[in-house]
N, C-alpha and C positions, 0 to 999 in steps of 0.2 A: 647707906644711900646708894642709889643706882648710878651707873656710869653715865657719862654725858650722852652716849648714844641712846640709852633708855629714857633719860630725862627729856621731857617735852618742855623746853624753855624757849619762849618766844620773847617775852618782855625781860626776864632776868631770873637768875638763880634764886634770889631772895623770895620769889613767889612760888617756888617748887619745894614741897615738903615731903618727907618719906612716909606719910600716912594719908588716909582719905580725909579731905577737908570738908566739913559741913559749914556752909556759909548762909547768911540771911542777907538778902538785898532788899532795901526799902526804897521805893521810887515815889517821889512826890512832885507834883506840878506846883511850883511856888508862886508863879504869876503867869500872865499870858506870854511872857517872854523867857521864862526860865524853868528848867526841870533839874531836879537834884536826886542823886542816888547815894545811899549810904550802905556800906558793906560791913557786916559784923561777923565775928566767929560765934560759936555756940555759947561762949561765956559773956558775950556782949561787948568785946573789945572791938573798937573801930579799926578796920584794916585799910579801907580805901573809900574814896568818895568820887562822884562824877558830877560835873557841872556842864551846862550847855544851854543854848537858846532853843526855844520851841518853834518860833515862827520865822526865823531868819532864812534867807535863801541858801546860804552856805552853812548847812548843818555841821556843827562841830561839837564834840564832846571831849572834855579833858578829864582823864582819870588821875587823881592825886593821892599821895600817901597821907597818913593822918596829920602830918605837919603842914600839909598844903602844897608840897612840891609836886610839880607835874611828873607823872610816870610815863604816860602815853597819851597821844591825841588821836581821836577818831575823826576823820573828815569825810563827809559824803561828797562824792564826785557829782558835780552839776551835770544835768542832762544825761544821766546814765540810764540806759534802757533796762539794765538788770539791777538797778539801785545799788551801785557799787560804793563801798566804803574803803578808805585806805587808813592804815594804822602806822603811826610814826612814834619814834622815841621822843620823850619829853613833849615840848610844845612845838617841835620842829615840823616843817613841811619839806625839808631838804631831802634830796634823793638818797644821800648816804645815811639817813636816819629812817628810811622806809623799812618797815618790818613785814607787812603783809597786806594783801587785798582780800576783801570779803564781798561777795556778790551773790545774788539769787542764782540758783542752779538753772532756772529757766524763767525767762521774762514773763511768760504767760501762765505761770503755775498757780494752782488753787491753794496748795499747802505751802507754807513758808519753809523752803529748804535753801541752805546757803552752801557755797563752796568757798574754801579758804586757800589762797595761794601765797606761800611764803616768798619773801623777796629773793631768797637764794635760788629758787626754782620757778620764778614767776611765769606762769602760763605755759610751762614746757611739757610736762607729762601728766597733766590733769591736776586736780586739786590735792593739796596735802592733807586737808581735813574736810569733813563734810558735816553739816548740821542738819538734822531732820526734825521737823516740827510735826504737830498734829493739826487736824482740821478744826478741832473744837476748842483748843486752848493755846496758851503761850508756853506750854511745856515743850521741851525738846531734849535731844541727845546730841553730843558731839562725838564724832567718830574719827579715828585715825586708822585707815584701812578697814579691817573687820572688827576692830576693838573699840568699845565705848570708853572714852576717857573722862567724860563728865555728863551729868544729867542736871537739868534745870526744871524745877516744878513751879508753876505759877500758882499762887494762892489767891483764888478769887474771893473777894469779900465785897460788902456794900461800899466800902471805901474805894474799891477799884473804879466805881462809877464816878467818884468825886476827885479823881486824880491821885489817889494814894493806893499803891500796889506793893505787893511783896513777892519775892521769889526765894526758893530754897535751892542752893547750889550744892551738888555733891561732886567734888573734884577728886579724882582718883590719885593715888600716890605718884609723886614726881611729875605732876602736870601743873603747868603755870596757871595759877588761879587768877592772875590779873588778865591773862589772855582770855580765859573763860568768861570773866566779867565783861570784857570788851565784846565778846560774841553775844552775851546776854543783852547788852545795850543795843547792839546793832540789830539783833533779831527783833527786839521790841520796836525799834524805830522803823525797821523795814516792813513790819506787819501793819503799822498804822497807816 
């Protein structure tokens, strides 16, 4: 296993594995007020799930483990020009549980690019991570400096038009896959 300096852990050690993770994320709009994501490994084991409201003014998504315990909460900042989201441990919104902030790189951009600022270096020396999307799909890459640490491929099907979508996540070794899932949810929500 890599040292703590090589490991990219934002949410926790338990989400960093020493091999490339292939994950499948299934998104389903369950009603006019609720959206649900399920995350599986390649053998079909449930790893994480995400719940949250679709139409409320304070968008909030809670990522839970398979037992239903909150892992992190994603909160959209109200009236944010760059569509900023903040990520907290558990279901907290307390300052001491703040992990990172995610926002559009440019408020007037055509392509959905995001900048991620960790709590430890919040807005000091530029973003800690950068997410680059494409013009034509919901596929994107997550960068730390000049290195790609994860790739997300959107699988467009006819179900996508009916509120059922799926994504394939490729998370490189020692990278926190719960963090990459959070970026996937935020990227999807920011693009809508």
